[in-house]
C-alpha positions as CSV (number, residue, x, y, z in Angstrom):
1,M,0.0,0.0,0.0
2,R,1.4,3.4,-1.0
3,I,1.7,5.9,1.8
4,L,3.7,8.7,0.3
5,P,2.0,10.7,-2.5
6,K,3.6,10.6,-6.0
7,T,4.0,14.3,-6.5
8,A,6.7,16.5,-4.9
9,F,4.1,18.9,-3.7
10,G,2.1,16.0,-2.1
11,R,5.2,14.6,-0.4
12,I,6.3,17.9,1.0
13,A,2.8,18.6,2.2
14,F,2.7,15.1,3.8
15,L,6.0,15.7,5.5
16,V,5.0,19.1,6.8
17,G,1.7,17.6,8.1
18,V,3.5,14.8,9.9
19,L,6.0,17.2,11.5
20,L,3.1,19.4,12.6
21,L,1.3,16.4,14.1
22,I,4.4,15.4,16.0
23,N,4.9,19.0,17.1
24,Q,1.3,19.3,18.3
25,W,1.5,16.0,20.1
26,V,4.7,16.9,21.9
27,S,3.3,20.3,22.8
28,Y,0.1,18.7,24.1
29,L,2.1,16.4,26.3
30,T,4.2,19.2,27.5
31,I,1.2,21.4,28.4
32,S,-0.5,18.4,29.9
33,W,2.4,17.5,32.2
34,Y,3.6,20.9,33.2
35,V,0.4,23.1,33.0
36,A,-2.8,21.1,32.9
37,Q,-2.0,18.4,35.6
38,P,-0.6,20.9,38.1
39,S,-3.7,23.1,37.6
40,M,-6.0,20.2,38.0
41,K,-4.3,19.2,41.2
42,Q,-4.5,22.7,42.6
43,L,-8.2,22.8,41.7
44,V,-8.9,19.5,43.4
45,Q,-7.1,20.6,46.5
46,L,-9.2,23.8,46.7
47,I,-12.4,21.8,46.2
48,S,-11.2,19.2,48.7
49,S,-10.6,21.9,51.2
50,D,-14.1,23.3,50.8
51,V,-15.6,19.8,51.1
52,K,-13.7,19.1,54.3
53,T,-14.8,22.4,55.7
54,A,-18.5,21.6,54.9
55,L,-18.1,18.1,56.5
56,T,-16.5,19.6,59.6
57,M,-19.3,22.1,60.0
58,Q,-21.8,19.2,59.6
59,D,-20.0,17.4,62.5
60,L,-20.0,20.5,64.6
61,E,-23.8,20.9,64.0
62,L,-24.5,17.3,64.9
63,E,-22.4,17.7,68.1
64,G,-24.4,20.8,69.0
65,K,-21.4,23.1,68.8
66,M,-22.7,25.1,65.8
67,S,-26.2,26.1,65.0
68,N,-27.8,25.4,61.6
69,E,-28.2,29.1,60.9
70,V,-24.5,29.7,61.5
71,R,-23.5,26.7,59.3
72,V,-25.7,27.9,56.5
73,E,-24.4,31.4,56.7
74,I,-20.7,30.3,56.7
75,M,-21.3,28.0,53.8
76,A,-23.1,30.7,51.9
77,D,-20.1,33.0,52.4
78,Q,-17.9,30.2,51.0
79,R,-20.4,29.9,48.1
80,I,-21.2,26.3,49.0
81,Q,-24.7,24.8,48.9
82,M,-25.7,21.6,50.4
83,I,-28.5,19.9,48.4
84,S,-30.4,16.7,49.3
85,T,-31.4,14.4,46.4
86,R,-33.9,12.3,48.4
87,M,-36.7,13.7,46.3
88,G,-34.7,13.3,43.1
89,E,-31.8,15.0,41.4
90,P,-32.2,18.6,40.3
91,K,-32.0,19.4,36.6
92,Q,-28.6,21.1,37.0
93,L,-27.1,18.0,38.6
94,R,-28.5,15.7,35.9
95,E,-27.0,17.9,33.1
96,A,-23.6,18.4,34.8
97,R,-20.7,16.4,33.3
98,L,-19.0,13.7,35.2
99,Y,-15.2,13.9,35.2
100,T,-13.7,10.5,36.3
101,V,-10.1,11.9,36.5
102,L,-11.1,14.7,38.8
103,T,-13.2,12.3,40.8
104,S,-10.3,9.9,41.3
105,Q,-8.0,12.8,42.4
106,L,-10.6,14.2,44.8
107,A,-11.2,10.8,46.4
108,E,-7.5,10.5,46.9
109,S,-7.3,14.0,48.4
110,L,-10.2,13.3,50.8
111,G,-8.8,9.9,51.7
112,V,-12.0,8.0,50.8
113,A,-12.8,5.2,48.3
114,E,-13.2,6.4,44.7
115,D,-16.8,4.9,44.4
116,S,-18.0,6.8,47.5
117,T,-17.9,10.3,45.8
118,E,-18.4,11.9,42.4
119,M,-17.3,15.2,40.9
120,R,-19.4,16.8,38.2
121,V,-19.1,20.1,36.4
122,E,-22.0,22.4,35.6
123,E,-21.3,25.0,32.9
124,S,-23.7,28.0,32.7
125,D,-23.2,31.6,33.4
126,Q,-20.9,30.3,36.2
127,I,-19.0,27.2,36.8
128,Y,-20.4,24.9,39.6
129,Y,-18.7,21.8,40.9
130,W,-21.1,19.2,42.2
131,I,-19.5,17.0,44.8
132,K,-21.3,13.9,46.3
133,S,-20.8,13.7,50.0
134,P,-18.6,10.6,50.8
135,R,-20.7,10.1,53.9
136,H,-24.2,10.4,52.5
137,S,-24.9,9.3,48.9
138,N,-28.1,11.5,48.7
139,V,-26.2,14.7,49.7
140,W,-24.4,16.9,47.3
141,F,-22.2,20.0,47.7
142,R,-22.6,22.6,45.0
143,I,-19.5,24.9,44.9
144,A,-19.6,28.0,42.8
145,M,-16.7,29.6,40.9
146,E,-16.2,33.1,39.6
147,P,-18.4,33.9,36.6
148,F,-17.0,34.1,33.0
149,E,-16.2,37.5,31.7
150,G,-16.8,37.2,27.9
151,F,-15.8,34.2,25.8
152,Y,-12.7,32.5,27.2
153,I,-10.1,30.7,25.1
154,H,-7.2,28.9,26.8
155,P,-3.8,30.4,25.8
156,P,-2.4,27.0,24.6
157,L,-5.3,26.7,22.2
158,V,-4.4,30.1,20.7
159,Y,-0.8,29.0,20.5
160,F,-1.5,25.7,18.8
161,T,-3.9,27.3,16.3
162,A,-1.4,30.1,15.4
163,I,1.5,27.6,15.0
164,L,-0.6,25.3,12.9
165,L,-1.8,28.1,10.5
166,L,1.7,29.7,10.2
167,S,3.3,26.3,9.5
168,L,0.7,25.4,6.9
169,L,1.2,28.8,5.3
170,G,5.0,28.4,5.3
171,G,4.7,24.9,3.9
172,W,2.3,26.0,1.2
173,I,4.7,28.9,0.1
174,F,7.7,26.5,0.1
175,T,6.0,23.8,-1.9
176,K,4.7,26.4,-4.4
177,Q,8.3,27.6,-4.9
178,I,9.3,24.1,-5.8
179,S,6.2,22.8,-7.7
180,R,5.7,25.9,-9.9
181,P,9.1,25.6,-11.8
182,L,8.6,21.8,-11.9
183,R,5.2,22.2,-13.6
184,R,6.9,24.6,-16.1
185,L,9.6,22.0,-16.7
186,E,6.9,19.3,-17.2
187,F,5.0,21.4,-19.7
188,A,8.1,22.3,-21.6
189,A,9.2,18.7,-21.7
190,R,5.9,17.7,-23.2
191,E,6.2,20.4,-25.8
192,I,9.6,19.2,-26.8
193,G,8.3,15.6,-26.9
194,R,5.6,16.7,-29.4
195,G,8.4,18.4,-31.5
196,D,7.4,22.0,-30.5
197,N,9.8,24.7,-29.2
198,P,8.6,25.9,-25.8
199,G,11.2,28.7,-25.7
200,Q,13.6,29.4,-22.9
201,L,12.3,28.9,-19.3
202,K,13.0,31.6,-16.6
203,E,15.9,30.6,-14.5
204,E,14.5,31.6,-11.1
205,G,13.7,30.2,-7.7
206,L,15.8,27.9,-5.5
207,E,19.4,27.4,-6.5
208,E,18.8,23.7,-7.3
209,M,15.8,24.6,-9.6
210,V,17.9,27.3,-11.3
211,T,20.6,24.7,-12.1
212,V,18.0,22.2,-13.4
213,T,16.2,24.8,-15.5
214,R,19.5,26.1,-17.0
215,A,20.5,22.5,-18.0
216,F,17.0,22.0,-19.5
217,N,17.3,25.2,-21.5
218,Q,20.6,24.1,-22.8
219,M,19.2,20.7,-23.8
220,A,16.2,22.4,-25.5
221,R,18.6,24.6,-27.5
222,N,20.6,21.5,-28.5
223,V,17.5,19.6,-29.6
224,Q,16.3,22.6,-31.6
225,Q,19.7,23.0,-33.3
226,L,19.7,19.3,-34.1
227,E,16.2,19.5,-35.6
228,E,17.2,22.5,-37.7
229,D,20.4,20.7,-38.9
230,R,18.4,17.6,-39.7
231,T,15.8,19.6,-41.7
232,M,18.5,21.4,-43.6
233,L,20.4,18.2,-44.3
234,L,17.3,16.3,-45.6
235,A,16.1,19.3,-47.6
236,G,19.6,19.8,-49.1
237,V,20.0,16.1,-50.0
238,S,16.5,15.9,-51.5
239,H,17.1,19.0,-53.6
240,D,20.5,17.9,-54.8
241,L,19.2,14.4,-55.8
242,R,16.5,15.9,-58.0
243,T,19.1,17.4,-60.4
244,P,20.7,14.1,-61.5
245,L,17.3,12.4,-61.5
246,T,16.1,15.1,-64.0
247,R,19.1,14.5,-66.2
248,I,18.6,10.7,-66.1
249,R,15.0,11.2,-67.0
250,L,15.9,13.5,-69.9
251,S,18.5,11.1,-71.1
252,T,16.1,8.2,-71.3
253,E,14.0,10.2,-73.8
254,F,16.8,10.1,-76.3
255,M,17.2,6.3,-76.1
256,S,16.4,4.3,-79.2
257,D,13.2,2.4,-79.6
258,D,15.1,-0.9,-79.4
259,E,15.9,-0.1,-75.8
260,E,12.3,0.7,-74.9
261,E,12.1,-2.0,-72.1
262,V,15.3,-0.6,-70.5
263,R,14.0,2.9,-70.9
264,E,10.7,2.1,-69.1
265,G,12.6,0.4,-66.3
266,I,14.8,3.5,-65.8
267,I,11.7,5.8,-65.9
268,R,10.0,3.6,-63.2
269,D,13.1,3.7,-61.1
270,T,13.5,7.5,-61.4
271,E,9.8,7.9,-60.5
272,D,10.2,5.7,-57.5
273,M,13.2,7.8,-56.4
274,D,11.3,11.0,-57.0
275,Q,8.5,9.7,-54.7
276,I,11.0,8.8,-52.1
277,I,12.4,12.3,-52.2
278,D,8.9,13.7,-51.9
279,Q,8.5,11.6,-48.7
280,F,11.7,12.9,-47.3
281,I,10.5,16.4,-47.9
282,S,7.1,15.6,-46.4
283,F,8.7,14.1,-43.4
284,V,10.7,17.3,-42.8
285,R,7.8,19.6,-43.5
286,D,5.2,17.9,-41.3
287,G,3.0,21.0,-41.0
288,R,4.4,22.1,-37.7
289,D,4.6,25.7,-38.8
290,E,1.1,25.6,-40.4
291,R,-1.7,27.4,-38.4
292,D,-4.7,25.6,-37.2
293,Q,-8.0,26.5,-38.8
294,V,-11.6,25.7,-37.8
295,G,-13.2,23.8,-40.7
296,D,-15.2,20.9,-42.0
297,I,-13.3,17.6,-41.7
298,N,-15.9,15.9,-44.0
299,A,-15.2,18.4,-46.8
300,L,-11.5,17.7,-46.5
301,V,-11.9,13.9,-46.6
302,E,-14.3,14.2,-49.5
303,D,-11.7,16.3,-51.5
304,C,-9.0,13.7,-50.8
305,V,-11.3,10.8,-52.0
306,K,-12.3,12.7,-55.1
307,S,-8.6,13.5,-56.0
308,V,-7.7,9.8,-55.6
309,R,-10.7,8.7,-57.7
310,L,-9.0,10.1,-60.7
311,Q,-6.8,7.0,-60.5
312,T,-9.5,4.5,-59.6
313,Q,-13.3,4.7,-59.2
314,D,-13.6,1.8,-56.7
315,I,-13.5,4.0,-53.6
316,S,-16.6,4.6,-51.5
317,Y,-17.1,6.8,-48.6
318,N,-19.7,7.5,-45.8
319,L,-19.4,10.8,-43.9
320,A,-21.3,11.2,-40.6
321,D,-22.5,14.5,-39.3
322,M,-19.4,16.2,-37.7
323,P,-19.0,19.4,-35.8
324,A,-16.5,22.1,-37.0
325,V,-13.1,21.2,-35.7
326,S,-9.7,22.7,-35.6
327,F,-6.9,21.2,-37.7
328,K,-4.0,22.1,-40.0
329,P,-5.6,21.9,-43.5
330,M,-2.6,21.0,-45.6
331,A,-1.0,18.6,-43.1
332,M,-4.4,16.9,-42.5
333,K,-5.0,16.6,-46.3
334,R,-1.5,15.0,-46.7
335,L,-2.3,12.6,-43.8
336,V,-5.7,11.4,-45.2
337,T,-4.4,11.2,-48.8
338,N,-1.4,9.1,-47.5
339,L,-3.7,6.7,-45.8
340,I,-5.8,6.2,-48.9
341,M,-2.8,5.9,-51.2
342,N,-1.2,3.3,-48.8
343,G,-4.4,1.3,-49.0
344,L,-4.4,1.4,-52.8
345,K,-0.7,0.6,-53.0
346,Y,-0.6,-2.4,-50.6
347,A,-4.1,-3.8,-50.8
348,G,-5.6,-2.4,-54.0
349,A,-9.2,-1.5,-54.7
350,P,-11.9,-1.5,-53.4
351,L,-11.5,0.9,-50.5
352,H,-14.0,2.5,-48.2
353,V,-13.5,5.7,-46.2
354,E,-15.8,6.9,-43.4
355,T,-15.9,9.5,-40.6
356,K,-17.6,9.5,-37.3
357,L,-17.5,11.2,-33.9
358,V,-16.7,8.8,-31.0
359,D,-16.5,10.1,-27.4
360,N,-15.6,13.6,-28.6
361,M,-12.9,12.1,-30.8
362,V,-12.9,12.7,-34.6
363,R,-12.3,9.4,-36.3
364,V,-11.4,8.9,-40.0
365,S,-11.1,5.3,-41.1
366,V,-9.8,3.8,-44.4
367,F,-10.9,0.1,-44.9
368,D,-9.3,-2.2,-47.4
369,E,-9.7,-5.9,-48.3
370,G,-6.1,-6.8,-48.5
371,P,-4.1,-9.5,-46.6
372,G,-3.7,-7.5,-43.4
373,I,-0.5,-7.1,-41.3
374,D,1.2,-9.3,-38.8
375,E,0.3,-7.9,-35.3
376,K,4.0,-8.1,-34.3
377,E,4.9,-5.7,-37.1
378,I,2.3,-3.0,-36.6
379,E,4.1,-0.9,-34.0
380,R,7.4,-1.1,-35.8
381,L,5.9,0.1,-39.1
382,F,5.4,3.6,-37.6
383,Q,9.1,4.0,-37.1
384,P,10.9,6.0,-39.8
385,F,12.5,3.9,-42.6
386,S,10.6,0.7,-41.4
387,R,8.9,-1.5,-43.9
388,G,6.9,-4.7,-43.3
389,N,8.0,-8.2,-44.2
390,S,4.5,-9.4,-45.1
391,A,2.7,-9.5,-48.4
392,R,1.8,-5.8,-48.0
393,S,5.4,-4.6,-48.0
394,G,6.9,-3.1,-51.0
395,G,9.2,-0.4,-52.2
396,G,9.5,3.1,-50.8
397,S,11.4,4.9,-48.1
398,G,9.5,3.5,-45.1
399,L,8.5,7.1,-44.1
400,G,4.8,7.0,-45.1
401,L,3.4,5.9,-41.7
402,A,6.0,7.9,-39.8
403,I,4.7,11.0,-41.6
404,V,1.0,10.4,-40.8
405,Q,1.8,9.6,-37.2
406,R,3.8,12.8,-36.8
407,I,0.9,14.8,-38.3
408,A,-1.6,13.0,-36.0
409,E,0.5,13.8,-33.0
410,L,0.6,17.5,-34.0
411,H,-3.2,17.3,-33.6
412,K,-2.9,15.5,-30.2
413,G,-4.1,12.3,-31.9
414,H,-2.8,9.0,-33.2
415,V,-3.0,6.6,-36.1
416,R,-3.7,2.9,-35.6
417,L,-3.6,-0.1,-37.9
418,I,-6.3,-2.7,-37.0
419,N,-6.7,-6.1,-38.7
420,R,-10.4,-6.6,-39.4
421,P,-12.0,-9.9,-38.3
422,E,-13.7,-10.3,-41.7
423,G,-10.3,-9.7,-43.5
424,G,-8.5,-6.6,-44.6
425,L,-7.1,-3.7,-42.6
426,E,-8.5,-0.5,-41.0
427,A,-6.2,2.5,-40.9
428,R,-7.8,4.7,-38.2
429,L,-7.0,8.3,-37.4
430,E,-8.4,9.8,-34.2
431,F,-7.8,13.2,-32.7
432,P,-9.8,15.4,-30.2
433,A,-12.7,17.4,-31.6
434,N,-11.9,20.2,-29.0
435,R,-8.1,20.8,-28.9
C-alpha cells in the first residue's frame, strides 16, 4: 500500500503535516504534564478543602457546637450549597458532566474510596462543581466559581492554532516555490516531446531549480539545433538528388526504340526515387509551422477521396455528421491522402472511407480488403525507414506511416492499424474534436 504521494508537492505537504502532528502531540504532552495536571491538582485541592470544611461544619452541628443558621451562613459565604437528592436529582445536577479523572484525584485527596464520591461540572453563566458527599450518597455539595467575563479561550489553544496556521502557510509557500518551476519543466518537456519549441524557461527560484532549469534550457537549444540541422540536411540532400534524376529522365527520352524496355525500367526507377524524395520532404515539412483553422473535416476527406478517384473509381465513402473542428488543413490533407494511397498501394481497390465522432474524438477510417498485417509488425511500421515483411510490404522509403503519425501527434491524436475480423485492414485516425 502506497503511503507517500507521488508528486513532490504532495510529499512535501505530507512531510509538513507529519511534522506538525508530532509538534502538536509533543506540545500537548508538555502542556498536559507541566500546566494542565498541576492546575487540576490545585483545583482538586481547593475543592477538597471546601468539602472538608463543609463536612467539619456538619459534624459540629451534629455535636451541638454550631447552629444550623451559622453553618448555612458560613457555607453561603464560602459559596457552598448543600443539596439533598432524596426527592430526586435537580436538573442542573443531571445535566452536569462527570469527570472521572477529577473524581479519582478528589477521592485520593479526601482519603476515601473512589466509588464513594463523584465530581461533576456544571457550565452555565458560572462554573459549579457538584461533589457527592462521601458520607451520604443523597447529599451533594454545589460549589460556585467566579463567573466568566466574555468568551474565554485557553492560551495553549491560541498558541496551537497560530503555530498550525503559520506552519501550513509556510509549507504552502515553500512547496509552491518548488512545484511551480517543476510544472513549467513538465509542460516544456511535453512540448519538446511533441516536437514543438517551448522557448527558454525563466531561471529563477531555488538554486537547485535554477541549475536544473539552466540544464533543461541548454538541452532544449541543442534539440532545436539538431532539428534545424536535420531539416537542412534532408532538404539539401533531397534538392541535390533531383538534379541528377532530372538529367537521367531526360537522357532516357533520347534512347532508341530498341531499348524501350530498358528505358521504361529506368523511368520507373526514377519515378520511385522521386516519390522517395517527396516523402523525405514531407517528413521534414510535417505541417508544424502551419496554423490551425476551424473547418469541416468531412469536406477535406471528400476532397481527398475525389482526388484519388482520378486513378480508380472503386473508392466509396460514408461521412457522418461532424462538428466544425480545428486542424491544419494542408497537413491533414496530406495525412488522409497518404492513408488512402497506402491502401491502394498495398491492398488495392476496393477501399471504403468513413468519418464519425466517438467520445468527442474525430475518427477517420480507411478500410481495405487486403491480406492485413502481422500484429507483431504494426508498431514497428510507424518507425521511420521501417517496412513490413508481409505481403503488404513493397518499395518506398518507409516514411509514409511515420509521416502520418507525426501529423496526427501534431493534432494530439494518433493513427492505428487494425486487422479486421472479416479480413483486410483498417487505418484509423483519431484526434480530439476540441483541442
